[in-house]
C-alpha positions in Angstrom: -40.4 37.3 -84.1 -41.8 33.9 -83.4 -40.9 31.8 -80.3 -38.2 29.1 -80.6 -39.9 25.9 -81.8 -39.9 22.9 -79.3 -37.7 19.9 -80.1 -39.5 17.0 -81.9 -41.8 15.3 -79.6 -42.5 18.4 -77.7 -39.8 18.1 -75.0 -37.4 20.8 -74.3 -33.6 20.2 -73.7 -33.0 21.9 -70.4 -36.0 20.4 -68.7 -34.9 16.9 -69.7 -31.4 17.6 -68.3 -32.8 18.7 -65.0 -34.9 15.5 -64.7 -31.9 13.2 -65.6 -29.7 15.1 -63.2 -32.2 14.7 -60.4 -32.6 10.9 -61.2 -28.8 10.4 -61.1 -28.5 12.3 -57.8 -31.3 10.2 -56.3 -29.6 7.0 -57.5 -26.2 8.1 -56.1 -27.7 8.9 -52.7 -29.7 5.6 -52.6 -26.6 3.6 -53.5 -24.5 5.4 -50.8 -27.3 4.7 -48.2 -27.4 1.1 -49.1 -23.6 0.7 -48.9 -23.5 2.4 -45.5 -26.6 0.7 -44.0 -24.5 -2.1 -42.3 -22.6 0.5 -40.4 -25.6 2.7 -39.6 -27.7 -0.3 -38.4 -25.3 -1.2 -35.5 -26.3 -0.9 -31.9 -24.9 2.3 -30.3 -23.2 0.1 -27.6 -21.1 -1.6 -30.2 -19.7 1.6 -31.4 -19.5 3.4 -28.0 -15.9 2.6 -26.9 -12.6 2.0 -28.7 -11.8 -1.4 -29.7 -9.7 -3.4 -27.2 -6.0 -3.2 -27.9 -4.6 -6.4 -29.4 -2.2 -8.3 -27.1 1.4 -7.7 -28.0 3.0 -11.0 -29.0 6.8 -11.2 -28.7 8.2 -13.0 -31.7 10.1 -16.0 -30.7 13.8 -15.9 -31.2 14.9 -18.4 -33.8 18.5 -19.6 -33.9 19.9 -22.5 -35.9 23.2 -23.9 -37.2 23.3 -27.1 -39.2 24.8 -28.9 -42.1 22.2 -29.6 -44.8 23.1 -31.4 -48.0 26.7 -30.6 -47.5 26.1 -26.8 -46.8 26.5 -25.0 -43.6 23.3 -23.0 -42.7 23.3 -20.5 -39.9 20.5 -18.2 -39.0 19.0 -16.0 -36.3 15.8 -14.0 -35.8 15.8 -11.7 -32.9 13.1 -9.2 -31.8 14.2 -5.6 -31.9 12.8 -2.6 -30.0 10.3 -0.5 -31.9 12.1 2.7 -31.0 15.2 3.6 -29.0 13.1 5.4 -26.3 10.7 2.5 -25.7 12.6 -0.7 -24.9 9.4 -2.6 -24.0 7.6 -2.2 -27.3 8.9 -4.7 -29.9 8.8 -4.4 -33.6 6.5 -6.6 -35.5 9.4 -7.6 -37.8 12.3 -9.4 -36.2 15.9 -8.7 -37.3 16.9 -11.7 -39.4 20.2 -13.1 -40.7 20.7 -16.2 -42.6 24.0 -17.4 -44.1 24.7 -20.3 -46.4 28.4 -21.3 -46.5 29.2 -17.9 -44.9 27.4 -15.9 -47.5 24.3 -13.9 -46.6 20.9 -15.0 -47.9 18.6 -12.0 -48.2 15.4 -13.0 -46.3 12.2 -11.0 -46.2 9.3 -11.5 -43.8 5.8 -11.3 -45.3 2.8 -9.7 -43.6 1.4 -13.1 -42.6 4.6 -14.0 -40.7 6.1 -16.4 -43.3 9.5 -15.9 -44.9 10.8 -15.7 -48.5 14.3 -15.4 -49.9 15.8 -14.0 -53.0 16.5 -17.6 -54.2 12.9 -18.8 -53.6 11.0 -15.6 -54.0 7.9 -17.3 -55.3 7.4 -19.5 -52.3 6.8 -18.6 -48.6 8.0 -20.8 -45.6 6.8 -20.7 -42.0 10.4 -20.6 -40.4 13.8 -19.2 -41.3 15.2 -22.7 -41.3 12.7 -24.0 -43.9 13.5 -20.9 -46.1 17.2 -21.6 -45.8 16.8 -25.3 -46.6 14.6 -24.4 -49.6 17.3 -22.0 -50.9 19.9 -24.8 -50.6 17.7 -27.1 -52.5 17.3 -24.5 -55.2 21.0 -23.7 -55.4 21.9 -27.4 -55.9 25.3 -28.9 -54.9 27.6 -26.4 -56.8 26.0 -23.0 -57.1 26.9 -20.4 -54.4 25.2 -17.2 -53.3 26.8 -14.0 -54.7 28.8 -12.1 -52.3 26.9 -9.1 -50.9 28.0 -5.5 -50.6 29.9 -4.5 -47.4 27.0 -2.5 -46.0 24.8 -5.6 -46.0 27.2 -7.7 -44.1 
């Protein structure tokens, strides 16, 4: 029997695969090293201790009651404890309630601290009062909020 002839050009398949695999591995290791170089180049003293704890800021309680464009707007935002056992730690999200003509407006607080409502869900407002006023503006003079389920009241 005669030996298996080489591929055209004299290169063998398995040797080429080994070279390509090695080149790919080297490129992957180099890319990972470049991506991690900002972290690895830091001074040891910068990474020595834990980062200082951020100061806990108590959200300000917001309470209002006013007539706006013929509608009664009432609202409150109060900080609630983070857990029942730890009365000093406050939740990052205050408990909010806004009512327009006695009907509850669903308000959500965004991560940046602004508020949005079901009525104006494409806009954010810095305070509950501004979010409630924007909802009244959107509802107009005749539309009313739908009544909510009893467990949301």
